[in-house]
C-alpha positions as CSV (number, residue, x, y, z in Angstrom):
1,M,0.0,0.0,0.0
2,A,2.7,2.5,0.9
3,P,4.6,2.3,-2.5
4,K,1.4,3.0,-4.4
5,L,0.6,5.9,-2.2
6,L,4.1,7.3,-2.5
7,C,4.0,7.0,-6.3
8,G,0.7,8.8,-6.3
9,L,2.0,11.6,-4.1
10,L,5.1,12.0,-6.2
11,L,3.1,12.1,-9.4
12,T,0.8,14.7,-8.0
13,L,3.7,16.8,-6.8
14,V,5.5,16.7,-10.1
15,G,2.3,17.5,-12.0
16,L,1.5,20.4,-9.7
17,V,5.0,21.9,-10.0
18,F,5.1,21.6,-13.8
19,S,1.5,22.8,-14.4
20,S,2.2,25.7,-12.0
21,F,5.3,26.6,-13.9
22,C,3.5,26.5,-17.3
23,F,0.6,28.6,-15.9
24,I,2.8,31.3,-14.3
25,Y,5.1,31.5,-17.4
26,A,2.0,32.0,-19.7
27,V,0.5,34.6,-17.4
28,M,3.8,36.5,-17.1
29,N,4.2,36.7,-20.9
30,P,1.1,38.1,-22.5
31,W,0.7,37.1,-26.1
32,N,-1.5,37.7,-29.1
33,Y,-1.5,34.5,-31.1
34,N,-3.2,35.1,-34.5
35,G,-5.9,37.2,-32.8
36,I,-6.3,34.9,-29.8
37,N,-5.9,36.9,-26.6
38,G,-6.0,36.0,-23.0
39,L,-4.7,32.9,-21.3
40,L,-5.2,30.6,-24.3
41,G,-3.3,33.0,-26.5
42,S,-0.5,33.1,-23.9
43,F,-0.4,29.3,-23.7
44,L,-0.3,29.1,-27.5
45,G,2.3,31.9,-28.0
46,T,4.7,30.6,-25.3
47,Q,4.1,27.0,-26.5
48,T,3.2,25.7,-23.0
49,L,-0.3,24.5,-23.8
50,V,0.7,20.8,-24.4
51,P,3.0,20.6,-21.4
52,F,0.3,22.2,-19.3
53,I,-2.3,19.7,-20.4
54,I,0.1,16.7,-19.8
55,S,1.2,17.9,-16.4
56,T,-2.4,18.6,-15.3
57,A,-3.4,15.1,-16.5
58,A,-0.4,13.6,-14.6
59,M,-1.5,15.5,-11.5
60,C,-5.1,14.2,-11.8
61,V,-3.8,10.6,-12.3
62,G,-1.7,11.0,-9.2
63,L,-4.7,12.3,-7.2
64,I,-6.9,9.4,-8.4
65,L,-4.2,6.9,-7.4
66,C,-3.9,8.4,-4.0
67,F,-7.7,8.3,-3.4
68,Y,-7.9,4.8,-4.8
69,V,-5.2,3.6,-2.4
70,A,-6.6,5.5,0.6
71,F,-10.3,4.6,0.2
72,H,-10.6,1.3,-1.7
73,K,-12.0,-1.4,0.5
74,D,-9.6,-4.1,-0.6
75,N,-6.7,-1.9,0.6
76,K,-7.9,-1.5,4.2
77,D,-5.8,-3.2,6.8
78,K,-7.5,-6.1,8.5
């Protein structure tokens, strides 16, 4: 049980750090990408949209793994 939980926590932490970096980088560098303004234009202009999506997905997978390990009835100690 502990290795799965540790893996989920590390995956969540790495996803959070990378998605936060991509978000902050896009916000700090405003961009107009072919008439697209705002956050989406900044993500497209700084080319951080795909890494942001991948890191957010990794963070969600890590959270799901943590919840699965913590609350699944087969994983409870007897």
